C-alpha positions in Angstrom: 21.4 -10.5 -15.3 19.5 -11.9 -18.2 16.6 -12.9 -15.9 16.6 -9.4 -14.4 16.1 -7.7 -17.8 13.5 -10.3 -18.7 11.6 -9.0 -15.6 11.9 -5.5 -16.9 10.5 -6.6 -20.2 7.5 -8.3 -18.5 6.7 -5.1 -16.5 6.9 -2.9 -19.5 4.6 -5.3 -21.4 2.1 -5.2 -18.6 2.3 -1.4 -18.6 1.5 -1.4 -22.3 -1.4 -3.8 -21.7 -2.9 -1.7 -18.9 -2.0 1.6 -20.6 -4.1 0.8 -23.7 -7.1 -0.2 -21.6 -8.6 3.3 -21.3 -8.3 3.7 -25.1 -10.3 0.5 -25.7 -12.7 1.5 -22.9 -13.6 4.8 -24.7 -14.6 2.9 -27.8 -16.5 0.3 -25.7 -18.5 3.0 -23.9 -19.5 4.5 -27.2 -21.2 1.2 -27.9 -23.5 1.5 -24.9 -21.7 -0.7 -22.3 -21.3 0.5 -18.7 -18.2 0.2 -16.6 -19.1 -2.7 -14.4 -20.5 -4.8 -17.2 -17.3 -4.2 -19.1 -15.2 -5.3 -16.1 -17.4 -8.4 -15.6 -17.1 -9.5 -19.3 -13.4 -8.8 -19.2 -12.8 -11.1 -16.3 -15.2 -13.8 -17.5 -13.5 -14.1 -20.9 -10.0 -13.7 -19.4 -10.6 -16.4 -16.8 -12.1 -18.7 -19.4 -9.1 -18.5 -21.7 -6.6 -18.9 -18.7 -8.5 -22.0 -17.5 -8.7 -23.5 -21.0 -5.0 -23.0 -21.4 -4.3 -24.7 -18.1 -6.5 -27.6 -19.1 -4.9 -28.0 -22.6 -1.4 -27.9 -21.1 -2.5 -30.2 -18.3 -1.2 -27.8 -15.7 -2.6 -28.7 -12.3 -1.9 -27.2 -8.9 -3.3 -28.4 -5.6 -4.0 -25.5 -3.4 -4.1 -25.6 0.3 -6.7 -23.6 2.2 -4.4 -20.7 2.9 -3.5 -20.3 -0.8 -7.2 -20.4 -1.9 -8.1 -17.7 0.6 -5.1 -15.6 -0.6 -6.2 -15.9 -4.2 -9.8 -15.1 -3.3 -8.5 -12.0 -1.4 -6.4 -10.9 -4.3 -9.1 -11.3 -7.0 -12.4 -11.2 -5.3 -11.7 -8.5 -2.8 -8.5 -6.4 -3.6 -8.9 -6.2 -7.4 -12.6 -5.6 -7.3 -12.4 -3.1 -4.4 -9.6 -1.2 -6.1 -11.4 -1.0 -9.4 -14.7 0.1 -7.8 -13.1 2.8 -5.6 -11.2 4.2 -8.5 -14.2 4.4 -10.7 -16.3 5.9 -8.0 -13.6 8.6 -7.3 -13.9 10.0 -10.8 -17.5 10.9 -10.1 -16.2 13.5 -7.5 -12.8 14.6 -8.9 -11.3 14.9 -12.3 -9.9 11.7 -13.9 -6.4 13.2 -14.1 -6.4 13.9 -10.3 -7.7 10.4 -9.6 -5.0 8.9 -11.8 -2.3 11.0 -10.2 -3.4 9.8 -6.7 -3.5 6.2 -8.0 0.1 6.6 -9.2 1.2 7.3 -5.7 1.1 3.5 -5.2 4.8 2.9 -5.9 5.6 5.1 -2.9 3.1 3.2 -0.8 4.5 -0.2 -2.0 8.1 1.0 -1.2 7.0 2.0 2.3 5.1 -1.2 3.0 7.9 -3.4 1.5 10.3 -1.7 4.0 7.9 -2.1 7.0 6.4 -5.5 6.3 9.1 -7.4 4.2 12.2 -5.6 5.5 13.1 -5.0 1.8 16.2 -2.9 1.5 15.4 0.6 0.1 18.4 2.3 -1.4 19.0 5.9 -2.1 18.9 5.1 -5.9 15.4 3.6 -5.5 14.1 6.6 -3.5 15.6 9.0 -6.1 14.1 7.1 -9.0 10.8 7.0 -7.2 10.8 10.8 -6.6 11.6 11.5 -10.3 8.9 9.1 -11.5 6.3 10.6 -9.2 7.2 14.2 -10.3 7.1 13.0 -13.9 3.6 11.4 -13.4 2.3 14.7 -11.9 3.5 16.6 -15.0 2.2 14.0 -17.5 -1.2 13.7 -16.0 -1.6 17.4 -15.2 -4.7 18.6 -13.4 -6.5 21.6 -11.9 -6.6 21.3 -8.2 -9.4 23.8 -7.7 -12.5 22.8 -5.8 -11.2 19.4 -4.7 -13.8 17.1 -3.3 -12.5 15.3 -0.2 -14.6 12.2 -0.7 -13.2 11.8 -4.2 -9.7 12.1 -2.9 -10.3 9.6 -0.1 -11.8 7.1 -2.6 -8.8 7.5 -5.0 -6.2 7.2 -2.3 -8.2 4.2 -0.9 -7.8 2.6 -4.4 -4.1 3.3 -4.2 -3.7 1.7 -0.7 -5.7 -1.4 -1.8 -3.7 -1.8 -4.9 -0.4 -1.5 -2.9 -1.5 -4.4 -0.7 -2.6 -6.3 -3.8 1.0 -6.1 -5.2 2.6 -7.1 -1.9 0.3 -10.0 -1.4 0.8 -11.1 -4.9 4.6 -11.0 -4.6 4.3 -13.3 -1.6 2.1 -16.0 -3.1 4.3 -16.0 -6.3 7.0 -17.5 -4.1 4.9 -20.7 -4.0 2.6 -20.7 -7.0 3.6 -20.1 -10.7 2.6 -16.7 -12.2 0.3 -18.4 -14.9 -1.7 -20.2 -12.2 -1.9 -17.0 -10.0 -3.1 -15.0 -13.0 -5.7 -17.5 -13.9 -7.3 -17.7 -10.5 -7.0 -14.0 -9.6 -8.9 -13.4 -12.9 -11.4 -16.1 -12.0 -12.2 -14.8 -8.5 -12.4 -11.2 -9.9 -15.5 -12.5 -11.8 -17.4 -12.9 -8.6 -16.6 -9.4 -7.3 -17.4 -7.7 -10.5 -20.7 -9.7 -10.8 -21.8 -8.2 -7.5 -21.1 -4.8 -8.9 -23.1 -5.5 -12.1 -26.1 -6.7 -10.0 -25.8 -3.6 -7.7 -25.8 -1.3 -10.7 -28.9 -2.9 -12.2 -27.2 -4.9 -15.0 -28.5 -2.7 -17.7 -25.1 -2.5 -19.5 -25.6 -5.8 -21.4 -27.5 -4.0 -24.1 -24.7 -2.8 -26.3 -23.9 -2.7 -30.0 -22.2 -5.7 -31.8 -19.2 -3.6 -32.7 -18.5 -3.1 -29.0 -17.0 -6.6 -29.0 -13.9 -5.4 -30.8 -12.7 -3.1 -28.0 -13.9 -5.7 -25.4 -11.6 -8.3 -27.0 -8.8 -5.8 -27.0 -9.2 -5.3 -23.3 -9.4 -9.1 -22.8 -6.3 -10.0 -24.8 -4.0 -7.1 -24.1 -5.2 -5.6 -20.8 -6.1 -8.8 -19.0 -4.2 -11.8 -20.4 -1.0 -10.0 -21.3 -1.3 -7.3 -18.6 -2.0 -9.5 -15.6 0.3 -12.4 -16.5 3.2 -10.2 -17.5 2.8 -8.2 -14.3 2.9 -11.2 -12.0 5.9 -12.7 -13.9 7.7 -9.4 -13.6 7.0 -9.1 -9.8 8.2 -12.6 -9.4 11.6 -11.6 -10.8 12.0 -8.0 -9.7 10.0 -7.8 -6.5 7.2 -5.4 -5.7 9.1 -2.1 -5.3 11.0 -2.1 -8.6 8.0 -3.5 -10.4 5.6 -0.8 -9.1 8.0 2.0 -10.1 8.6 0.6 -13.6 4.8 0.3 -14.0 4.6 4.1 -13.9 5.5 3.9 -17.6 1.8 2.9 -18.1 0.4 6.5 -18.6 3.0 7.1 -21.3 1.4 4.4 -23.4 -2.1 5.8 -22.7 -1.1 9.3 -23.8 0.9 8.0 -26.8 -2.2 6.2 -28.2 -4.4 9.2 -27.2 -2.3 11.4 -29.4 -2.3 8.9 -32.3 -6.0 8.0 -32.2 -7.7 11.1 -30.7 -5.4 13.8 -31.8 -4.7 14.9 -28.2 -1.9 17.5 -27.9 0.9 17.2 -25.4 2.0 20.2 -23.5 5.7 21.0 -22.8 5.1 20.0 -19.2 3.7 16.6 -20.2 6.7 16.0 -22.4 9.0 16.9 -19.6 7.0 14.6 -17.3 7.4 11.7 -19.8 11.1 12.2 -19.7 11.0 12.1 -15.9 9.1 8.8 -15.8 11.5 7.3 -18.3 14.5 8.6 -16.3 13.1 7.0 -13.2 12.6 3.7 -15.0 16.1 3.7 -16.4 17.5 4.3 -12.9 15.5 1.4 -11.5 16.8 -0.8 -14.3 20.3 0.1 -13.3 19.8 -0.6 -9.6 19.6 -4.4 -10.1 21.8 -5.2 -7.2 
């Protein structure tokens, strides 16, 4: 039981790390950096720190060919593709609608876990999933007028890719420690995001010195803490429970938006936050 609640703690920590990333990103964009350059620097610095830590601790792991290909698929393809599709979607639809579509991934993960892994899906899990999804819809809130189909397809494509990323990650974690997986997923993500930087012209490297403050915030909290905690939590809880608990992420985003940017919460957003937390509590209780 102690290990189970440790898994819950890891997922909540990862949700915090990923949840504050948009806050840091806003400050970084004000310094003149573009999205793809920010992602590239994030993964280069994150991978360097992960690799340095492995060297200092003399942690070595000999990969077979299948494991190398899996890690390359996780970082170089899935993580890069998910990020780019999501960022492209917001050019056609509102960020809140894109985020809402992205947060359908726990439902996709639950379905795929049932179909591919024969994971048992209980009524409690389905109920908590439904409450969390309803809560996410209220928290994110959006106008559905004039919806662009291409934007919706891109956002849902990001959802689907991320769902496979979680399932694939849960499988390789059965053989490789989370720290090693996090290190090499981050490393291979460098290659994918480098291609995006080149494709976009690479003009985003001309930014102000003060931009390094939010960049390091993203590296330390949203990369090192976020990725490592997420994989550690998935190792303990499995993909379905982890993905549903991860829906607490927008709560951290909105909390810091209120504190730092004086954003105002509507009654529906407050109700949605209660829904997400209720779903999370129900998942914590279904530890059977």
